[in-house]
DRENLUMZA-861378 format. One record per residue (C-alpha): x, y, z; residue number from 0; residue in one letter. Coordinates in steps of 0.02 Angstrom, whole numbers, plus 50000, padded with zeros to 5 digits. Each point is the difference from the previous one (the first is absolute). Layout:
<nodes>
<<X Y Z> NUM A>
...
</nodes>
This chain:
<nodes>
<<50000 50001 49999> 0 X>
<<50141 50121 50041> 1 X>
<<50066 49974 49825> 2 X>
<<49834 50062 49928> 3 X>
<<49992 50148 50120> 4 X>
<<50175 50056 49950> 5 X>
<<49960 49973 49814> 6 X>
<<49845 50110 50018> 7 X>
<<50111 50135 50078> 8 X>
<<50122 49989 49856> 9 X>
<<49852 50008 49875> 10 X>
<<49928 50153 50091> 11 X>
<<50165 50088 50005> 12 X>
<<50027 49965 49816> 13 X>
<<49826 50072 49962> 14 X>
<<50044 50154 50100> 15 X>
<<50164 50018 49908> 16 X>
<<49910 49979 49830> 17 X>
<<49872 50133 50045> 18 X>
<<50131 50125 50061> 19 X>
<<50107 49966 49846> 20 X>
<<49851 50034 49885> 21 X>
<<49969 50166 50092> 22 X>
<<50182 50052 49977> 23 X>
<<50000 49947 49818> 24 X>
<<49848 50112 49966> 25 X>
<<50057 50154 50096> 26 X>
<<50000 50101 49838> 27 X>
<<49844 49923 49925> 28 X>
<<49865 50136 49976> 29 X>
<<49839 49961 50093> 30 X>
<<50072 49845 50089> 31 X>
<<49930 49955 50170> 32 X>
<<50110 49912 50123> 33 X>
<<49952 49828 50067> 34 X>
<<50013 49927 50172> 35 X>
<<50012 49815 50044> 36 X>
<<49880 49958 50141> 37 X>
<<50026 49840 50102> 38 X>
<<49900 49898 50123> 39 X>
<<50045 49858 50117> 40 X>
<<49944 49822 49968> 41 X>
<<49919 49912 50143> 42 X>
<<49902 49839 49985> 43 X>
<<49933 49886 50140> 44 X>
<<49881 49857 50011> 45 X>
<<49847 49992 50107> 46 X>
<<50080 49898 50139> 47 X>
<<50175 50077 49996> 48 X>
<<50065 50104 50142> 49 X>
<<50010 50183 49952> 50 X>
<<50120 50034 50143> 51 X>
<<50138 49897 49924> 52 X>
<<49965 50029 49814> 53 X>
<<50140 50081 49900> 54 X>
<<49961 50105 49846> 55 X>
<<50028 49928 49827> 56 X>
<<50095 50145 49926> 57 X>
<<49959 50153 49894> 58 X>
<<49892 50027 49851> 59 X>
<<49996 50141 49870> 60 X>
<<49823 50065 50012> 61 X>
<<50008 50137 49869> 62 X>
<<50114 50116 49904> 63 X>
<<49899 50157 50011> 64 X>
<<50031 50161 49908> 65 X>
<<50005 50167 50090> 66 X>
<<49909 50138 49906> 67 X>
<<50074 50148 50088> 68 X>
<<50031 50157 49901> 69 X>
<<50164 50009 49901> 70 X>
<<50095 50163 49976> 71 X>
<<49973 50102 49843> 72 X>
<<50133 50030 49866> 73 X>
<<49964 50143 49883> 74 X>
<<50029 49990 49813> 75 X>
<<49979 50105 49840> 76 X>
<<49869 49886 49922> 77 X>
<<49818 50050 50026> 78 X>
<<49946 49821 49972> 79 X>
<<50098 49941 50152> 80 X>
<<49867 49983 50135> 81 X>
<<50010 49965 50185> 82 X>
<<49861 49975 50124> 83 X>
<<50010 50082 50171> 84 X>
<<49881 49907 50114> 85 X>
<<49883 49857 49962> 86 X>
<<49966 49929 49830> 87 X>
<<50067 49904 49851> 88 X>
<<50008 50037 49816> 89 X>
<<49892 49880 49898> 90 X>
<<50071 49926 49840> 91 X>
<<49947 49874 49868> 92 X>
<<50112 49902 49879> 93 X>
<<49897 50052 49846> 94 X>
<<49879 50142 49968> 95 X>
<<49853 49879 49985> 96 X>
<<50048 49896 50150> 97 X>
<<49916 50002 50168> 98 X>
<<50140 49900 50086> 99 X>
<<50044 50135 50129> 100 X>
<<50168 50011 50083> 101 X>
<<50046 50128 50132> 102 X>
<<50164 50086 50032> 103 X>
<<50084 50144 50092> 104 X>
<<50137 50013 49871> 105 X>
<<49962 50153 49893> 106 X>
<<50134 49991 49865> 107 X>
<<49883 50034 49856> 108 X>
<<50035 50048 49820> 109 X>
<<49911 50007 49830> 110 X>
<<49992 49855 49880> 111 X>
<<49989 50014 49812> 112 X>
<<49814 50038 50007> 113 X>
<<50018 50133 50136> 114 X>
<<49928 49892 50137> 115 X>
<<50082 50017 50173> 116 X>
<<50085 49839 50044> 117 X>
<<50124 49934 50130> 118 X>
<<50163 49906 49964> 119 X>
<<49904 49839 49974> 120 X>
<<49890 50081 49867> 121 X>
<<49846 49995 50113> 122 X>
<<49875 50143 49973> 123 X>
<<49963 50125 50139> 124 X>
<<49816 50019 50033> 125 X>
<<49900 50159 50033> 126 X>
<<49824 50064 50018> 127 X>
<<49915 50094 49855> 128 X>
<<49972 50184 50038> 129 X>
<<49876 50131 49945> 130 X>
<<50055 50163 49917> 131 X>
<<50006 50086 50168> 132 X>
<<50119 49870 50068> 133 X>
<<49878 49904 50110> 134 X>
<<49999 49810 49991> 135 X>
<<49852 49928 49910> 136 X>
<<50018 49830 50086> 137 X>
<<50109 49935 50141> 138 X>
<<50010 49811 49980> 139 X>
<<50130 49878 49934> 140 X>
<<49870 49926 49886> 141 X>
<<49985 50165 49905> 142 X>
<<50182 50051 50009> 143 X>
<<50094 50024 49837> 144 X>
<<50184 49993 49949> 145 X>
<<50082 50170 50016> 146 X>
<<50046 50070 49830> 147 X>
<<50085 50163 49966> 148 X>
<<49922 50086 49844> 149 X>
<<50112 50029 49851> 150 X>
<<49873 50108 49911> 151 X>
<<50008 50188 49992> 152 X>
<<49898 50119 50110> 153 X>
<<49839 50048 49913> 154 X>
<<49995 50174 49922> 155 X>
<<49866 50125 50047> 156 X>
<<49936 50134 49883> 157 X>
<<50003 50181 50058> 158 X>
<<49827 50063 50044> 159 X>
<<50047 50156 50098> 160 X>
<<50137 50128 50014> 161 X>
<<50015 50105 50160> 162 X>
<<50069 50173 49954> 163 X>
<<50038 50144 50114> 164 X>
<<50099 50155 49947> 165 X>
<<50020 50186 50014> 166 X>
<<49961 50107 49849> 167 X>
<<50092 50164 50000> 168 X>
<<49879 50144 50025> 169 X>
<<50114 50127 49918> 170 X>
<<50018 49906 49835> 171 X>
<<49952 50085 49839> 172 X>
<<49839 49943 49915> 173 X>
<<49993 49901 49837> 174 X>
<<49870 49980 49863> 175 X>
<<49947 49818 50018> 176 X>
<<49949 50000 49816> 177 X>
<<50188 50015 49956> 178 X>
<<50049 49854 50112> 179 X>
<<50130 49888 49920> 180 X>
<<50082 49862 50106> 181 X>
<<50157 50017 49895> 182 X>
<<50019 50185 50040> 183 X>
<<50034 50036 50186> 184 X>
<<49955 50183 49970> 185 X>
<<49815 49955 49974> 186 X>
<<49979 49928 50175> 187 X>
<<50055 50047 50175> 188 X>
<<50052 49834 50077> 189 X>
<<50000 49813 49972> 190 X>
<<50032 49841 50096> 191 X>
<<49998 49816 49957> 192 X>
<<49968 49831 50083> 193 X>
<<50023 49821 49942> 194 X>
<<49834 49904 49990> 195 X>
<<49967 49819 49956> 196 X>
<<49873 49913 49891> 197 X>
<<49915 49831 50036> 198 X>
<<50151 49903 49934> 199 X>
<<50122 50093 50111> 200 X>
<<50075 50101 49857> 201 X>
<<50055 50173 50051> 202 X>
<<49942 50164 49921> 203 X>
<<50045 50182 50037> 204 X>
<<49854 50110 50050> 205 X>
<<50037 50185 49989> 206 X>
<<49898 50142 50073> 207 X>
<<50011 50177 49930> 208 X>
<<49940 50153 50095> 209 X>
<<49949 50159 49907> 210 X>
<<49949 50157 50099> 211 X>
<<49840 50073 49925> 212 X>
<<50023 50171 49918> 213 X>
<<49816 50048 50011> 214 X>
<<50000 50176 50077> 215 X>
<<49830 49969 50079> 216 X>
<<50064 49855 50104> 217 X>
<<50154 49971 50111> 218 X>
<<50078 49854 50088> 219 X>
<<49946 49873 49871> 220 X>
<<50109 49868 49917> 221 X>
<<49971 49881 49859> 222 X>
<<50058 49817 50019> 223 X>
<<50040 49907 49842> 224 X>
<<50053 49817 50001> 225 X>
<<50099 49893 49881> 226 X>
<<50052 49817 50002> 227 X>
<<50155 49955 49904> 228 X>
<<49992 50172 49921> 229 X>
<<49823 49969 49937> 230 X>
<<49877 50128 50066> 231 X>
<<49847 49923 50085> 232 X>
<<49830 50077 50042> 233 X>
<<49959 50028 50184> 234 X>
<<49830 49988 50080> 235 X>
<<49930 50029 50172> 236 X>
<<49999 49851 50114> 237 X>
<<49817 49968 49952> 238 X>
<<50050 49994 49816> 239 X>
<<49933 50173 49951> 240 X>
<<50109 50127 49911> 241 X>
<<50089 50119 50120> 242 X>
<<49980 50145 49881> 243 X>
<<49905 49969 49837> 244 X>
<<50067 50164 49925> 245 X>
<<50177 49938 50013> 246 X>
<<49980 49847 49893> 247 X>
<<50013 50100 49837> 248 X>
<<50134 50119 50061> 249 X>
<<50140 49914 50095> 250 X>
<<50145 49949 49891> 251 X>
<<49895 50001 49841> 252 X>
<<50092 50143 49919> 253 X>
<<50174 49925 50014> 254 X>
<<49977 49813 50003> 255 X>
<<49843 49973 49900> 256 X>
<<49934 49896 50143> 257 X>
<<49877 50095 50105> 258 X>
<<49993 49927 50176> 259 X>
<<49886 50022 50151> 260 X>
<<50096 50074 50147> 261 X>
<<49960 50029 50181> 262 X>
<<50006 50163 50095> 263 X>
<<50055 50023 50180> 264 X>
<<49934 50146 50098> 265 X>
<<50086 50079 50151> 266 X>
<<49946 50131 50126> 267 X>
<<50085 50165 50025> 268 X>
<<50091 49921 50147> 269 X>
<<50071 49861 49887> 270 X>
<<49880 49863 50065> 271 X>
<<49940 49871 49877> 272 X>
<<49812 50030 49967> 273 X>
<<49961 49860 49879> 274 X>
<<49985 49954 49818> 275 X>
<<49901 50114 49886> 276 X>
<<49848 49919 49922> 277 X>
<<49920 50034 49832> 278 X>
<<49898 50147 50070> 279 X>
<<50159 50084 50063> 280 X>
<<49960 49966 50184> 281 X>
<<50130 49911 50105> 282 X>
<<49930 49838 50064> 283 X>
<<50051 49906 50156> 284 X>
<<50094 49870 49902> 285 X>
<<50185 49962 50016> 286 X>
<<50019 49878 49859> 287 X>
<<50022 50003 49811> 288 X>
<<49996 49844 49897> 289 X>
<<50067 49955 49833> 290 X>
<<49889 49923 49867> 291 X>
<<50042 49822 49949> 292 X>
<<50181 50002 49943> 293 X>
<<49958 49892 49849> 294 X>
<<50100 49892 49881> 295 X>
<<50101 50143 49928> 296 X>
<<50090 50025 50166> 297 X>
<<49984 49824 50070> 298 X>
<<50055 49910 49846> 299 X>
<<50071 49846 50091> 300 X>
<<49836 49908 50022> 301 X>
<<49963 50065 50176> 302 X>
<<49830 50062 50058> 303 X>
<<49958 50142 49884> 304 X>
<<49857 50059 50110> 305 X>
<<50122 50050 50139> 306 X>
<<49964 50170 50076> 307 X>
<<50112 50092 50123> 308 X>
<<49930 50119 50132> 309 X>
<<50102 50150 50057> 310 X>
<<49964 50037 50183> 311 X>
<<50040 50174 50064> 312 X>
<<49938 49959 50177> 313 X>
<<49879 50144 50023> 314 X>
<<49975 50051 50182> 315 X>
<<49846 50102 50033> 316 X>
<<50055 50063 50171> 317 X>
<<50135 50118 49939> 318 X>
<<50178 49986 49934> 319 X>
<<50088 49838 50053> 320 X>
<<50165 49916 49950> 321 X>
<<49897 49866 49912> 322 X>
<<49939 50106 49854> 323 X>
<<50079 50110 49867> 324 X>
<<50031 50181 50034> 325 X>
<<50031 50162 49908> 326 X>
<<50129 50101 50097> 327 X>
<<50128 50125 49947> 328 X>
<<50140 49872 49991> 329 X>
<<50074 49891 49864> 330 X>
<<49913 49852 49920> 331 X>
<<50026 49853 50117> 332 X>
<<49928 49822 49997> 333 X>
<<49976 49943 50182> 334 X>
<<49922 49831 49959> 335 X>
<<49987 49896 49843> 336 X>
<<49946 49822 50028> 337 X>
<<49907 49866 49902> 338 X>
<<49927 49835 50049> 339 X>
<<50056 49891 49854> 340 X>
<<50132 49862 50004> 341 X>
<<50116 49929 49865> 342 X>
<<50032 49814 49986> 343 X>
<<50111 49945 50146> 344 X>
<<50125 49858 50018> 345 X>
<<50028 49904 50161> 346 X>
<<50132 50089 50107> 347 X>
<<49985 49914 50168> 348 X>
<<49912 49886 50121> 349 X>
<<49954 50050 50178> 350 X>
<<49945 49873 50130> 351 X>
<<49923 50069 50158> 352 X>
<<50000 49929 50178> 353 X>
<<49825 49940 49967> 354 X>
<<50062 49899 49848> 355 X>
<<49920 50111 49869> 356 X>
<<50102 49995 49838> 357 X>
<<49986 50162 49905> 358 X>
<<50076 50032 49830> 359 X>
<<50060 50175 49953> 360 X>
<<50014 50064 49820> 361 X>
<<50102 50134 49917> 362 X>
<<49843 50105 49966> 363 X>
<<49985 50030 50186> 364 X>
<<49860 49875 50033> 365 X>
<<50000 49853 50115> 366 X>
<<49876 49857 50020> 367 X>
<<49976 49859 50123> 368 X>
<<50033 49826 49928> 369 X>
<<49975 49871 50135> 370 X>
<<50023 49977 50189> 371 X>
<<50124 49868 50060> 372 X>
<<49910 49865 50093> 373 X>
<<50050 49942 50174> 374 X>
<<49949 49840 50087> 375 X>
<<50006 49948 50181> 376 X>
<<49971 49840 50099> 377 X>
<<49934 49956 50172> 378 X>
<<50151 49890 50032> 379 X>
<<50151 50049 49897> 380 X>
<<50106 49860 50075> 381 X>
<<49876 49876 49924> 382 X>
<<50047 50049 49823> 383 X>
<<50079 49867 49891> 384 X>
<<50177 50057 49952> 385 X>
<<50053 49995 49817> 386 X>
<<50163 50043 49921> 387 X>
<<50050 50178 49952> 388 X>
<<49929 50072 50161> 389 X>
<<49820 49960 49954> 390 X>
<<49862 49921 50100> 391 X>
<<49837 49909 49966> 392 X>
<<49837 50004 50091> 393 X>
<<49966 49846 50110> 394 X>
<<49865 49936 50121> 395 X>
<<50109 50057 50147> 396 X>
<<50026 50175 49930> 397 X>
<<49819 50032 49963> 398 X>
<<49926 50079 49844> 399 X>
<<50092 50148 49920> 400 X>
<<49915 50166 50041> 401 X>
<<50028 50132 49869> 402 X>
<<50002 50185 50034> 403 X>
<<50076 50171 49963> 404 X>
<<50162 50064 50078> 405 X>
<<49980 50126 50141> 406 X>
<<49825 49937 50044> 407 X>
<<49956 49894 50149> 408 X>
<<50143 49893 50052> 409 X>
<<50089 50005 49833> 410 X>
<<50166 50083 49993> 411 X>
<<50073 50137 49886> 412 X>
<<50079 49972 49834> 413 X>
<<50168 50086 49975> 414 X>
<<50054 50033 49821> 415 X>
<<50185 49998 49957> 416 X>
<<50036 49891 50150> 417 X>
<<50030 49815 50037> 418 X>
<<49971 49906 50164> 419 X>
<<50159 49914 50054> 420 X>
<<50007 49832 50086> 421 X>
<<49956 50008 50185> 422 X>
<<50151 49896 50043> 423 X>
<<50116 50065 50139> 424 X>
<<50168 49930 49950> 425 X>
<<50075 50018 50173> 426 X>
<<49859 49905 50082> 427 X>
<<50012 49861 49869> 428 X>
<<50184 49975 50029> 429 X>
<<49971 49984 50185> 430 X>
<<49859 49876 49967> 431 X>
<<50121 49901 49891> 432 X>
<<50125 49989 50141> 433 X>
<<49866 49940 50120> 434 X>
<<49935 49871 49872> 435 X>
<<50178 49941 49976> 436 X>
<<50025 49973 50187> 437 X>
<<49834 49905 50008> 438 X>
<<50061 49890 49856> 439 X>
<<50164 49968 50087> 440 X>
<<49914 49957 50164> 441 X>
<<49880 49880 49917> 442 X>
<<50145 49922 49905> 443 X>
<<50093 49979 50165> 444 X>
<<49850 49909 50071> 445 X>
<<50005 49882 49850> 446 X>
<<50182 49971 50029> 447 X>
<<49974 49960 50185> 448 X>
<<49859 49882 49962> 449 X>
<<50112 49911 49873> 450 X>
<<50137 49981 50131> 451 X>
<<49877 49927 50126> 452 X>
<<49936 49877 49875> 453 X>
<<50177 49953 49953> 454 X>
<<50042 49973 50185> 455 X>
<<49852 49882 50021> 456 X>
<<50048 49903 49843> 457 X>
<<50178 49978 50069> 458 X>
<<49941 49916 50162> 459 X>
<<50054 49818 50000> 460 X>
</nodes>
């Protein structure tokens, strides 16, 4: 019996050495969780045996359990390197159509040839679909999808409105608008331009010309004439009516042969913007002019020819404010010139938030949410079935995988451009190895003594 007891001690010490050696070997393995050999004594007795004199039967390895304590973070330059701080595992599948889930804390992800996010084994990272506002549409592993980074361009957006604020010089000389010629700077007082975009994202230059009215019966009134790609375009009020019917036959007709409807801005004697003059000559409380449909002549690239562009002068009815144009005795100055169109954009970066939301940014200044990285947790992490490559499988002991979003409930945070290192303390492991070695030596010595005693008995004559 003493032979078996000593042998069980040698076997237990060997198991302890194996476990410690495995921990040391994986000290630099990302996402690795150290293991601990757990032992129990063996004691067996029959119904009629005396428990007072019974000797134990040795030691038994009960379990090699993994310790899921948090590992330290190592920061990188790769946005697809992910680390979890707190509870949770990344969920992966071997193929995009597979439902064979594996779970890992190793976040060394990259893109494959089809722009799917995969780990070093080629397993696909899973995420939850999101709505345009970034909220998750469903939080369940059954509805999770492989995370894919788009390789398409950001969608263009046609310009529908230009925000324009400026100061028109009160002391400027007047001009006869009938003599207006965009090619002759002497026929207008000031001009400014802005780049606008059609429905295909193609850029066009929209120019605004300002002509101070020479009518002796009026003062503080300015004509606004618009052109797109050097083609004059008719302006209307925001409701589609002509801003000044009398102008349609006069402006630019003499010099260009292309009579165009213009708008007229009216200012008070204090330089405050009053509004846009209507067909009856009365300033209306309207701060917008709008071009007619630009048409195929200007938009010759197949884009939406019905595109119209509003010009918003931001009328404020409670007096002069910095948000509207002015007519002061200072030089012509544009204080704001913005438009809401966007060109076609190319992918310039990926941002992954602490909540796992993956957002793509494009060169046209837009960004859009793509997917949210899924996390899973278990009632009993130590019940997970260990696989190779720092991956685990769900088991009866672990309980069912519970999916959720990072930063909610008991789920941890996701750190982009970071990796979770192994939670192995090398100093502790080396000490454990020394202790296991001593235990092995002691059990081996017990075997040697037992062998000597048996040899002594065999030598008795």
